[in-house]
GUMAR-862224 format. One record per residue (C-alpha): residue number from 1; y, x, z. Coordinates in pm, 1 decimal, decimal comma. Each point is the difference from the previous one (the first is absolute). Example, Ala and Ser with C-alpha at 12.3 -4.5 7.8 and 13.67 -1.06 7.14 Angstrom:
<sites>
@resi=1; v=-450,0; u=1230,0; w=780,0;
@resi=2; v=344,0; u=137,0; w=-66,0;
</sites>
This chain:
<sites>
@resi=1; v=12145,3; u=11011,6; w=11180,9;
@resi=2; v=-373,3; u=64,0; w=26,7;
@resi=3; v=-141,1; u=323,2; w=139,8;
@resi=4; v=-301,1; u=21,3; w=-232,2;
@resi=5; v=-136,7; u=321,5; w=149,4;
@resi=6; v=-9,3; u=-162,6; w=342,9;
@resi=7; v=-165,0; u=-308,2; w=-154,0;
@resi=8; v=-265,3; u=215,7; w=-165,4;
@resi=9; v=-77,2; u=182,7; w=323,7;
@resi=10; v=-25,3; u=-327,7; w=189,5;
@resi=11; v=-242,8; u=-169,3; w=-239,2;
@resi=12; v=-209,9; u=313,3; w=-47,1;
@resi=13; v=-30,9; u=43,1; w=378,3;
@resi=14; v=-110,0; u=-358,4; w=64,9;
@resi=15; v=-250,1; u=19,4; w=-286,6;
@resi=16; v=-145,1; u=330,1; w=120,8;
@resi=17; v=-17,7; u=-114,4; w=364,7;
@resi=18; v=-166,1; u=-327,8; w=-100,9;
@resi=19; v=-262,0; u=174,8; w=-213,8;
@resi=20; v=-69,1; u=255,0; w=272,6;
@resi=21; v=-31,1; u=-271,2; w=267,0;
@resi=22; v=-238,9; u=-200,4; w=-217,7;
@resi=23; v=-211,3; u=308,2; w=-71,6;
@resi=24; v=-32,9; u=76,1; w=372,0;
@resi=25; v=-83,4; u=-351,0; w=120,2;
@resi=26; v=-177,4; u=-168,4; w=-293,4;
@resi=27; v=-341,1; u=67,1; w=158,6;
@resi=28; v=94,4; u=-132,8; w=344,4;
@resi=29; v=226,5; u=-300,0; w=-57,4;
@resi=30; v=-39,7; u=-301,8; w=-224,9;
@resi=31; v=163,9; u=85,8; w=-333,3;
@resi=32; v=180,7; u=-331,7; w=-34,1;
@resi=33; v=143,4; u=42,1; w=350,5;
@resi=34; v=124,8; u=349,6; w=-88,5;
@resi=35; v=159,5; u=-137,8; w=-317,2;
@resi=36; v=181,3; u=-278,4; w=184,3;
@resi=37; v=126,3; u=240,4; w=265,9;
@resi=38; v=122,2; u=245,9; w=-262,4;
@resi=39; v=167,5; u=-273,3; w=-207,2;
@resi=40; v=174,4; u=-146,0; w=306,2;
@resi=41; v=110,2; u=337,3; w=141,4;
@resi=42; v=118,1; u=141,1; w=-332,7;
@resi=43; v=180,5; u=-324,5; w=-80,7;
@resi=44; v=200,1; u=32,4; w=320,0;
@resi=45; v=80,9; u=362,8; w=-83,3;
@resi=46; v=108,9; u=-91,5; w=-352,8;
@resi=47; v=221,3; u=-284,0; w=123,5;
@resi=48; v=156,9; u=237,2; w=252,5;
@resi=49; v=54,6; u=258,1; w=-272,5;
@resi=50; v=165,7; u=-260,4; w=-224,7;
@resi=51; v=245,7; u=-98,2; w=272,8;
@resi=52; v=79,7; u=360,0; w=94,7;
@resi=53; v=19,6; u=159,7; w=-345,3;
@resi=54; v=185,8; u=-265,0; w=-203,8;
@resi=55; v=372,4; u=-15,4; w=69,5;
@resi=56; v=94,8; u=-305,7; w=-202,3;
@resi=57; v=-86,8; u=-311,8; w=201,1;
@resi=58; v=-76,6; u=-216,4; w=-304,7;
@resi=59; v=-224,4; u=269,5; w=-152,8;
@resi=60; v=-168,7; u=36,1; w=337,4;
@resi=61; v=-68,5; u=-374,9; w=11,2;
@resi=62; v=-124,0; u=-8,2; w=-360,9;
@resi=63; v=-246,8; u=286,6; w=44,3;
@resi=64; v=-113,7; u=-157,2; w=328,5;
@resi=65; v=-79,4; u=-323,5; w=-190,5;
@resi=66; v=-164,7; u=190,3; w=-287,3;
@resi=67; v=-233,6; u=172,4; w=244,8;
@resi=68; v=-89,7; u=-314,3; w=196,0;
@resi=69; v=-82,2; u=-187,1; w=-321,9;
@resi=70; v=-242,6; u=274,8; w=-99,5;
@resi=71; v=-172,3; u=4,9; w=338,6;
@resi=72; v=-20,2; u=-380,7; w=2,3;
@resi=73; v=-161,1; u=-3,6; w=-344,4;
@resi=74; v=-236,5; u=278,0; w=107,6;
@resi=75; v=-141,6; u=-216,8; w=278,8;
@resi=76; v=-9,1; u=-309,2; w=-220,8;
@resi=77; v=-204,5; u=189,2; w=-257,0;
@resi=78; v=-231,6; u=162,8; w=254,9;
@resi=79; v=-67,4; u=-291,5; w=235,0;
@resi=80; v=90,4; u=-304,7; w=-207,7;
@resi=81; v=-203,3; u=44,5; w=-319,8;
@resi=82; v=-195,1; u=-317,8; w=70,4;
@resi=83; v=322,8; u=-198,7; w=37,2;
@resi=84; v=233,8; u=141,4; w=-264,3;
@resi=85; v=-43,9; u=232,9; w=-295,9;
@resi=86; v=268,5; u=262,8; w=-55,4;
@resi=87; v=95,5; u=64,4; w=-362,7;
@resi=88; v=-186,9; u=307,1; w=-141,3;
@resi=89; v=-228,8; u=14,5; w=304,6;
@resi=90; v=-364,8; u=-62,0; w=-79,3;
@resi=91; v=-214,7; u=168,8; w=-263,1;
@resi=92; v=156,4; u=346,2; w=-18,4;
@resi=93; v=91,7; u=20,3; w=369,2;
@resi=94; v=-357,6; u=-78,0; w=103,1;
@resi=95; v=-142,3; u=248,7; w=-250,3;
@resi=96; v=234,2; u=271,7; w=122,4;
@resi=97; v=-108,4; u=-61,7; w=359,4;
@resi=98; v=-373,2; u=-8,1; w=-79,4;
@resi=99; v=13,1; u=308,0; w=-221,6;
@resi=100; v=220,2; u=182,7; w=251,4;
@resi=101; v=-252,8; u=-66,1; w=276,4;
@resi=102; v=-288,3; u=114,1; w=-222,7;
@resi=103; v=177,1; u=325,7; w=-81,2;
@resi=104; v=88,3; u=56,8; w=367,3;
@resi=105; v=-372,8; u=12,1; w=79,4;
@resi=106; v=-75,9; u=238,7; w=-286,2;
@resi=107; v=296,2; u=188,1; w=-145,6;
@resi=108; v=-209,8; u=114,2; w=-297,0;
@resi=109; v=25,1; u=-359,6; w=-129,3;
@resi=110; v=356,0; u=81,5; w=-108,0;
@resi=111; v=-161,7; u=147,9; w=-312,1;
@resi=112; v=-180,8; u=-328,2; w=-71,9;
@resi=113; v=254,4; u=-266,5; w=97,4;
@resi=114; v=278,1; u=97,3; w=-238,1;
@resi=115; v=183,1; u=-331,2; w=-43,6;
@resi=116; v=318,6; u=145,1; w=148,9;
@resi=117; v=109,8; u=286,1; w=222,9;
@resi=118; v=104,8; u=-262,2; w=252,8;
@resi=119; v=-365,3; u=-51,6; w=90,9;
@resi=120; v=-25,9; u=375,3; w=64,9;
@resi=121; v=311,7; u=-20,6; w=215,1;
@resi=122; v=-146,2; u=-289,7; w=200,0;
@resi=123; v=-336,4; u=175,1; w=28,0;
@resi=124; v=157,6; u=308,3; w=156,0;
@resi=125; v=224,1; u=-218,3; w=217,3;
@resi=126; v=-294,0; u=-204,4; w=134,0;
@resi=127; v=-196,2; u=322,3; w=55,7;
@resi=128; v=284,0; u=110,0; w=230,6;
@resi=129; v=83,8; u=-327,3; w=179,5;
@resi=130; v=-320,2; u=-201,5; w=-35,8;
@resi=131; v=-21,0; u=-361,3; w=-113,2;
@resi=132; v=364,1; u=-89,3; w=61,1;
@resi=133; v=101,6; u=-219,1; w=-290,5;
@resi=134; v=292,6; u=-149,9; w=192,8;
@resi=135; v=154,5; u=340,5; w=60,5;
@resi=136; v=-69,1; u=112,5; w=-357,0;
@resi=137; v=205,7; u=-297,9; w=-115,9;
@resi=138; v=265,6; u=83,7; w=258,9;
@resi=139; v=37,0; u=339,8; w=-170,9;
@resi=140; v=126,6; u=-197,2; w=-300,3;
@resi=141; v=246,6; u=-173,6; w=233,8;
@resi=142; v=121,8; u=341,0; w=117,0;
@resi=143; v=34,6; u=130,7; w=-356,0;
@resi=144; v=173,8; u=-319,1; w=-111,8;
@resi=145; v=251,7; u=28,2; w=285,1;
@resi=146; v=43,1; u=372,1; w=-67,4;
@resi=147; v=73,6; u=-84,6; w=-366,5;
@resi=148; v=284,3; u=-225,7; w=112,5;
@resi=149; v=155,9; u=293,2; w=186,0;
@resi=150; v=-34,5; u=212,8; w=-315,0;
@resi=151; v=174,0; u=-265,5; w=-210,9;
@resi=152; v=278,2; u=-25,0; w=258,0;
@resi=153; v=41,0; u=378,7; w=-17,7;
@resi=154; v=24,2; u=-22,5; w=-380,1;
@resi=155; v=276,8; u=-258,8; w=41,3;
@resi=156; v=175,9; u=239,5; w=238,3;
@resi=157; v=30,5; u=246,7; w=-288,8;
@resi=158; v=228,9; u=-243,3; w=-183,8;
@resi=159; v=363,4; u=-93,6; w=56,6;
@resi=160; v=-64,3; u=-355,9; w=110,7;
@resi=161; v=152,5; u=-256,4; w=225,9;
@resi=162; v=-234,8; u=-97,2; w=282,6;
@resi=163; v=-35,5; u=-348,7; w=-147,5;
@resi=164; v=-145,9; u=145,7; w=-321,1;
@resi=165; v=-245,3; u=219,8; w=192,2;
@resi=166; v=-116,1; u=-297,2; w=202,5;
@resi=167; v=-42,6; u=-206,6; w=-316,5;
@resi=168; v=-229,6; u=257,3; w=-162,6;
@resi=169; v=-180,3; u=55,8; w=329,0;
@resi=170; v=-70,5; u=-374,0; w=16,3;
@resi=171; v=-131,9; u=-40,0; w=-357,0;
@resi=172; v=-239,0; u=289,7; w=64,9;
@resi=173; v=-111,6; u=-78,0; w=355,4;
@resi=174; v=-28,2; u=-377,3; w=-54,7;
@resi=175; v=-175,8; u=26,7; w=-336,1;
@resi=176; v=-313,7; u=-203,4; w=84,4;
@resi=177; v=-237,6; u=225,7; w=-195,1;
@resi=178; v=118,2; u=299,2; w=203,2;
@resi=179; v=-66,8; u=-191,9; w=320,0;
@resi=180; v=-348,1; u=-98,4; w=-119,2;
@resi=181; v=-99,7; u=345,4; w=-126,2;
@resi=182; v=126,6; u=151,6; w=325,1;
@resi=183; v=-236,8; u=-222,9; w=196,6;
@resi=184; v=-333,4; u=-24,8; w=-184,6;
@resi=185; v=-262,7; u=256,5; w=-91,5;
@resi=186; v=117,5; u=94,2; w=-348,9;
@resi=187; v=123,6; u=326,3; w=-150,5;
@resi=188; v=328,2; u=-141,0; w=-133,5;
@resi=189; v=189,9; u=71,3; w=322,5;
@resi=190; v=-110,5; u=363,9; w=-2,6;
@resi=191; v=86,2; u=39,4; w=-369,3;
@resi=192; v=348,5; u=-145,1; w=42,2;
@resi=193; v=57,5; u=217,3; w=307,1;
@resi=194; v=-55,9; u=315,5; w=-205,5;
@resi=195; v=194,1; u=-140,9; w=-295,9;
@resi=196; v=312,6; u=-81,9; w=201,1;
@resi=197; v=-7,4; u=350,9; w=146,6;
@resi=198; v=-11,2; u=136,5; w=-356,1;
@resi=199; v=305,6; u=-212,7; w=-82,6;
@resi=200; v=180,2; u=135,9; w=307,1;
@resi=201; v=-55,4; u=363,0; w=-98,7;
@resi=202; v=66,1; u=-77,1; w=-367,4;
@resi=203; v=336,0; u=-155,7; w=93,5;
@resi=204; v=85,7; u=305,6; w=211,2;
@resi=205; v=-88,6; u=223,9; w=-296,5;
@resi=206; v=234,4; u=-197,3; w=-227,2;
@resi=207; v=273,3; u=40,0; w=262,4;
@resi=208; v=-46,4; u=369,1; w=79,8;
@resi=209; v=-209,5; u=153,4; w=-280,6;
@resi=210; v=-212,8; u=154,0; w=275,6;
@resi=211; v=-342,1; u=101,1; w=-138,1;
@resi=212; v=-160,9; u=-47,7; w=341,3;
@resi=213; v=69,7; u=-372,7; w=-28,0;
@resi=214; v=-139,1; u=3,1; w=-353,8;
@resi=215; v=-331,0; u=144,7; w=118,1;
@resi=216; v=-16,0; u=-238,3; w=296,2;
@resi=217; v=44,3; u=-300,2; w=-229,1;
@resi=218; v=-283,2; u=129,7; w=-220,9;
@resi=219; v=-227,9; u=47,3; w=301,1;
@resi=220; v=57,0; u=-355,9; w=122,9;
@resi=221; v=-59,7; u=-146,3; w=-346,8;
@resi=222; v=-328,0; u=191,1; w=-18,1;
@resi=223; v=-96,0; u=-138,9; w=342,5;
@resi=224; v=68,9; u=-355,8; w=-119,1;
@resi=225; v=-203,6; u=60,7; w=-317,5;
@resi=226; v=-298,1; u=108,4; w=212,3;
@resi=227; v=-35,9; u=-362,8; w=104,1;
@resi=228; v=73,8; u=-150,4; w=-341,3;
@resi=229; v=-2,5; u=208,4; w=-316,6;
@resi=230; v=256,4; u=-231,4; w=-161,0;
@resi=231; v=268,1; u=157,6; w=218,3;
@resi=232; v=-38,9; u=325,8; w=-193,0;
@resi=233; v=226,8; u=-154,8; w=-263,6;
@resi=234; v=290,0; u=32,0; w=243,1;
@resi=235; v=-69,7; u=374,0; w=13,3;
@resi=236; v=33,6; u=19,7; w=-378,9;
@resi=237; v=340,0; u=-171,5; w=24,0;
@resi=238; v=111,8; u=232,1; w=279,5;
@resi=239; v=-108,9; u=310,7; w=-189,9;
@resi=240; v=183,5; u=-118,7; w=-311,5;
@resi=241; v=319,1; u=-50,0; w=202,6;
@resi=242; v=-40,8; u=330,8; w=186,6;
@resi=243; v=-26,4; u=180,3; w=-332,0;
@resi=244; v=279,5; u=-167,1; w=-194,2;
@resi=245; v=256,6; u=-134,7; w=246,7;
@resi=246; v=297,4; u=228,2; w=59,2;
@resi=247; v=109,1; u=-126,9; w=341,0;
@resi=248; v=319,9; u=207,3; w=-8,4;
@resi=249; v=122,3; u=-167,6; w=-318,5;
@resi=250; v=-173,2; u=-334,9; w=57,3;
@resi=251; v=-162,5; u=-7,8; w=-342,5;
@resi=252; v=-326,8; u=88,5; w=-168,9;
@resi=253; v=-27,4; u=347,5; w=-151,7;
@resi=254; v=-262,3; u=41,3; w=-273,4;
@resi=255; v=32,1; u=375,4; w=-44,9;
@resi=256; v=-268,4; u=200,1; w=-180,2;
@resi=257; v=-108,3; u=159,6; w=328,9;
@resi=258; v=-46,2; u=-335,3; w=171,3;
@resi=259; v=-174,8; u=-155,3; w=-299,0;
@resi=260; v=-237,5; u=297,6; w=-24,0;
@resi=261; v=-90,1; u=-32,8; w=367,6;
@resi=262; v=-52,7; u=-374,5; w=-40,8;
@resi=263; v=-239,0; u=39,4; w=-293,7;
@resi=264; v=-183,1; u=278,4; w=182,9;
@resi=265; v=-56,9; u=-223,2; w=304,2;
@resi=266; v=-89,9; u=-295,3; w=-221,9;
@resi=267; v=-252,5; u=210,7; w=-191,8;
@resi=268; v=-160,0; u=130,6; w=320,1;
@resi=269; v=-26,1; u=-351,3; w=143,4;
@resi=270; v=-149,8; u=-134,9; w=-322,0;
@resi=271; v=-255,1; u=284,3; w=-6,7;
@resi=272; v=-105,9; u=-65,7; w=359,9;
@resi=273; v=-40,7; u=-375,0; w=-57,4;
@resi=274; v=-180,2; u=54,0; w=-332,2;
@resi=275; v=-241,0; u=235,8; w=173,9;
@resi=276; v=-64,3; u=-239,4; w=288,3;
@resi=277; v=100,8; u=-359,2; w=-75,0;
@resi=278; v=-132,5; u=-109,5; w=342,0;
@resi=279; v=334,5; u=117,8; w=137,1;
@resi=280; v=134,5; u=-332,8; w=-118,6;
@resi=281; v=-255,8; u=-163,3; w=228,2;
@resi=282; v=-49,3; u=-289,3; w=-238,9;
@resi=283; v=345,6; u=-141,9; w=62,4;
@resi=284; v=112,8; u=79,2; w=-353,4;
@resi=285; v=-333,5; u=-31,4; w=-177,5;
@resi=286; v=175,2; u=-193,3; w=-276,9;
@resi=287; v=161,7; u=330,0; w=-103,3;
@resi=288; v=-325,7; u=198,4; w=-4,4;
@resi=289; v=-231,6; u=43,7; w=-296,2;
@resi=290; v=-345,3; u=-153,3; w=5,7;
@resi=291; v=-329,4; u=40,2; w=-181,6;
@resi=292; v=66,3; u=-309,6; w=-215,6;
@resi=293; v=325,1; u=145,9; w=-138,3;
@resi=294; v=186,2; u=-323,4; w=69,0;
@resi=295; v=369,2; u=-16,3; w=-80,9;
@resi=296; v=251,6; u=-53,7; w=279,4;
@resi=297; v=38,2; u=-365,6; w=-99,6;
@resi=298; v=-376,5; u=-55,1; w=-12,4;
@resi=299; v=-40,9; u=158,2; w=341,5;
@resi=300; v=272,6; u=-218,2; w=145,5;
@resi=301; v=-156,1; u=-313,1; w=-145,9;
@resi=302; v=-343,9; u=95,0; w=132,1;
@resi=303; v=144,1; u=64,2; w=346,8;
@resi=304; v=207,4; u=-318,7; w=8,6;
@resi=305; v=-139,4; u=-292,0; w=190,9;
@resi=306; v=-208,3; u=209,1; w=239,7;
@resi=307; v=197,6; u=-138,0; w=293,6;
@resi=308; v=-7,3; u=-363,5; w=-114,9;
@resi=309; v=149,3; u=-244,5; w=243,3;
@resi=310; v=284,8; u=-240,5; w=52,0;
@resi=311; v=252,6; u=277,8; w=52,2;
@resi=312; v=-92,8; u=185,7; w=-321,5;
@resi=313; v=295,9; u=18,1; w=-237,0;
@resi=314; v=51,0; u=55,3; w=-376,5;
@resi=315; v=-370,4; u=-63,5; w=-55,0;
@resi=316; v=63,7; u=-206,0; w=-314,1;
@resi=317; v=192,6; u=274,0; w=-174,9;
@resi=318; v=-167,7; u=139,9; w=-312,8;
@resi=319; v=57,5; u=349,2; w=-142,0;
@resi=320; v=-93,2; u=92,7; w=-354,3;
@resi=321; v=210,1; u=309,8; w=-62,9;
@resi=322; v=186,4; u=289,2; w=158,1;
@resi=323; v=321,2; u=-201,5; w=-40,4;
@resi=324; v=-157,4; u=-278,7; w=205,5;
@resi=325; v=-93,8; u=249,3; w=268,2;
@resi=326; v=353,4; u=144,1; w=12,1;
@resi=327; v=133,8; u=-354,3; w=29,1;
@resi=328; v=-252,2; u=-83,6; w=270,5;
@resi=329; v=85,5; u=293,9; w=228,5;
@resi=330; v=351,7; u=-127,3; w=94,3;
@resi=331; v=-150,6; u=-340,2; w=76,3;
@resi=332; v=-254,7; u=165,1; w=228,5;
@resi=333; v=283,1; u=183,1; w=174,3;
@resi=334; v=204,9; u=-317,4; w=50,7;
@resi=335; v=-297,8; u=-193,2; w=137,4;
@resi=336; v=-96,7; u=290,8; w=223,8;
@resi=337; v=345,1; u=12,1; w=160,8;
@resi=338; v=69,3; u=-374,0; w=24,2;
@resi=339; v=-328,5; u=-195,3; w=7,0;
@resi=340; v=-85,7; u=-266,0; w=94,2;
@resi=341; v=256,9; u=-143,9; w=-237,4;
@resi=342; v=172,6; u=-325,9; w=103,3;
@resi=343; v=-131,6; u=-176,9; w=-312,2;
@resi=344; v=-357,4; u=107,5; w=82,6;
@resi=345; v=-5,1; u=-151,6; w=349,4;
@resi=346; v=-340,3; u=-155,6; w=67,4;
@resi=347; v=57,3; u=-119,5; w=353,9;
@resi=348; v=120,7; u=82,6; w=349,3;
@resi=349; v=-152,1; u=351,1; w=-9,8;
@resi=350; v=213,0; u=103,7; w=-298,1;
@resi=351; v=312,8; u=-149,7; w=156,3;
@resi=352; v=-60,8; u=202,0; w=317,1;
@resi=353; v=-63,8; u=313,9; w=-207,6;
@resi=354; v=333,2; u=-46,6; w=-177,7;
@resi=355; v=185,2; u=-54,0; w=327,9;
@resi=356; v=-148,9; u=296,3; w=188,3;
@resi=357; v=-26,0; u=244,4; w=-288,9;
@resi=358; v=137,5; u=-75,3; w=-347,6;
@resi=359; v=331,3; u=-131,7; w=133,8;
@resi=360; v=84,9; u=346,6; w=137,5;
@resi=361; v=-46,8; u=149,5; w=-346,8;
@resi=362; v=197,3; u=-285,3; w=-160,8;
@resi=363; v=288,4; u=75,6; w=233,8;
@resi=364; v=0,4; u=379,2; w=-44,8;
@resi=365; v=-32,4; u=-23,6; w=-378,5;
@resi=366; v=280,3; u=-257,4; w=-5,0;
@resi=367; v=218,8; u=249,4; w=192,6;
@resi=368; v=-82,7; u=271,5; w=-252,6;
@resi=369; v=70,2; u=-218,8; w=-304,0;
@resi=370; v=324,4; u=-124,4; w=151,4;
@resi=371; v=113,0; u=362,8; w=47,6;
@resi=372; v=-143,6; u=129,5; w=-327,4;
@resi=373; v=328,2; u=167,7; w=-101,1;
@resi=374; v=-28,4; u=226,9; w=301,6;
@resi=375; v=-351,5; u=99,2; w=-100,9;
@resi=376; v=87,5; u=68,1; w=-362,9;
@resi=377; v=342,3; u=166,2; w=3,5;
@resi=378; v=156,7; u=336,1; w=79,0;
@resi=379; v=-144,3; u=214,0; w=279,6;
@resi=380; v=-219,5; u=-278,8; w=142,9;
@resi=381; v=-321,3; u=188,6; w=-74,2;
@resi=382; v=-148,3; u=-39,7; w=346,6;
@resi=383; v=-85,3; u=-372,4; w=-11,2;
@resi=384; v=-162,8; u=66,1; w=-337,7;
@resi=385; v=-227,2; u=262,7; w=153,0;
@resi=386; v=-146,6; u=-238,2; w=257,8;
@resi=387; v=-18,5; u=-283,3; w=-254,0;
@resi=388; v=-200,8; u=229,5; w=-230,4;
@resi=389; v=-222,2; u=92,5; w=295,3;
@resi=390; v=-67,3; u=-364,3; w=87,9;
@resi=391; v=-57,4; u=-116,6; w=-358,5;
@resi=392; v=-219,9; u=296,4; w=-99,2;
@resi=393; v=-232,8; u=-32,2; w=298,2;
@resi=394; v=-0,6; u=-379,0; w=-43,2;
@resi=395; v=-105,9; u=41,8; w=-362,3;
@resi=396; v=-287,5; u=225,4; w=103,1;
@resi=397; v=-125,2; u=-259,9; w=245,8;
@resi=398; v=71,7; u=-289,4; w=-238,7;
@resi=399; v=-236,9; u=133,1; w=-265,6;
@resi=400; v=-291,0; u=-30,1; w=242,1;
@resi=401; v=101,2; u=-323,8; w=175,3;
@resi=402; v=-115,7; u=-345,2; w=-107,1;
@resi=403; v=101,8; u=-239,3; w=278,2;
@resi=404; v=286,7; u=-86,1; w=231,0;
@resi=405; v=-175,3; u=94,1; w=324,3;
@resi=406; v=-73,7; u=354,1; w=-114,5;
@resi=407; v=349,7; u=31,5; w=-145,9;
@resi=408; v=152,3; u=-96,9; w=336,4;
@resi=409; v=-200,7; u=271,4; w=177,0;
@resi=410; v=84,1; u=271,8; w=-251,1;
@resi=411; v=371,4; u=-66,3; w=-35,8;
@resi=412; v=43,0; u=-4,8; w=378,2;
@resi=413; v=-91,9; u=370,1; w=-3,8;
@resi=414; v=310,1; u=83,7; w=-204,4;
@resi=415; v=237,0; u=-264,8; w=138,3;
@resi=416; v=223,4; u=270,0; w=160,9;
@resi=417; v=82,5; u=143,1; w=-344,9;
@resi=418; v=144,7; u=-334,9; w=-112,5;
@resi=419; v=202,2; u=-27,5; w=320,7;
@resi=420; v=140,0; u=348,1; w=-69,2;
@resi=421; v=139,7; u=-113,2; w=-336,8;
@resi=422; v=207,3; u=-266,6; w=175,6;
@resi=423; v=92,1; u=240,4; w=283,3;
@resi=424; v=154,3; u=240,1; w=-251,4;
@resi=425; v=173,9; u=-280,2; w=-190,5;
@resi=426; v=158,5; u=-138,2; w=316,3;
@resi=427; v=104,9; u=346,4; w=116,4;
@resi=428; v=169,2; u=72,7; w=-334,4;
@resi=429; v=177,1; u=-337,3; w=8,0;
@resi=430; v=126,7; u=64,5; w=351,0;
@resi=431; v=95,9; u=366,4; w=-30,2;
@resi=432; v=70,5; u=56,1; w=-370,9;
@resi=433; v=-22,4; u=380,7; w=6,3;
@resi=434; v=-197,7; u=91,6; w=310,9;
@resi=435; v=-327,9; u=-183,6; w=37,6;
@resi=436; v=-132,5; u=194,4; w=295,8;
@resi=437; v=157,2; u=163,2; w=301,1;
@resi=438; v=178,2; u=325,6; w=-70,9;
@resi=439; v=-97,1; u=33,5; w=-366,9;
@resi=440; v=204,3; u=-91,8; w=-307,2;
@resi=441; v=-186,5; u=-96,4; w=-316,0;
@resi=442; v=278,9; u=70,2; w=-254,3;
</sites>
């Protein structure tokens, strides 16, 4: 069992103390020295916390390894750039650092540098702690490790054998993209941290029908969408489920009252977006009108090929009608989730990408297909909910994604939702009627 409240207090305290220490001494001590001291000291505290707070010896060892891998990769990325290049580290990470430092010297630049809220976050962070890139990356290590505790707590909610919990803990903590995004200066680690918290509170809402958990899940989804507007799609899925799922009867209820509320909320959202399309932040510009009155297909064709490169996929596909577009969307979704495809391998880079990324999705989707009867029959509505969540958000990202590298970054944000589908399937298979501790589902 994981004491999540204790975990939250621990990580919040070390973050606050580190920020306060940096703020006090940034003008007197070399910033890189402060960062190394803070990383070393906090690492020792985190390792101690892992050994004291985790009861299961194998889980303790796994989380210990997960944390060390993240710290190791942190130092490789920070000090070894000239020797080895970490996947995803380069263009965006350097821009985030440069823009963050610029904003830290003049906070009014937040209104001018609007690429992403992550630059604002880094600007405020560097204003507090000074030029401490190493420690700013270590914050991602902390959040990545914290996320592992949250996932373990989610697994504690289910009636599982320890071996099953350890299996799911391993495929989350050892997922190479999670390790990378927990170690380099990108926003993905922060986004997934908020998203997995939303899943935790959403799962608790499904279990207890407690509205407090419903509102908490909404808050954490909104926090994740601050750093990438594409995550707002998960909020739409949550709201749909909150409105129509009758958790007492384990079925959807499309009553007139619920439908009226849904259309009211939909109308209000549409009015807000229509009045200020910048809310979409350009992420879904393909769905916005333009001065040339282009059709959806024409807009897609004009946008295609912008990110030309070896990893670009489906670039030879031609669309001449709405039927073509409808046919094309599922292909985009499949390539988004699974690319690079084995038959598109161009060299060692694609083979590595398949091994450290696509193979995890192959495996989880294989588990889902193999257990498809559980997903499609009787009271087994819960795996469907998380499958809808994963596929809907994936589709939103897929429409704006043209290459394998970008797809790998985006799908990593919502990887926990796919794991949850398999978690629910395995719990149903093991327990038949009770999929989580102390709560029957029929």
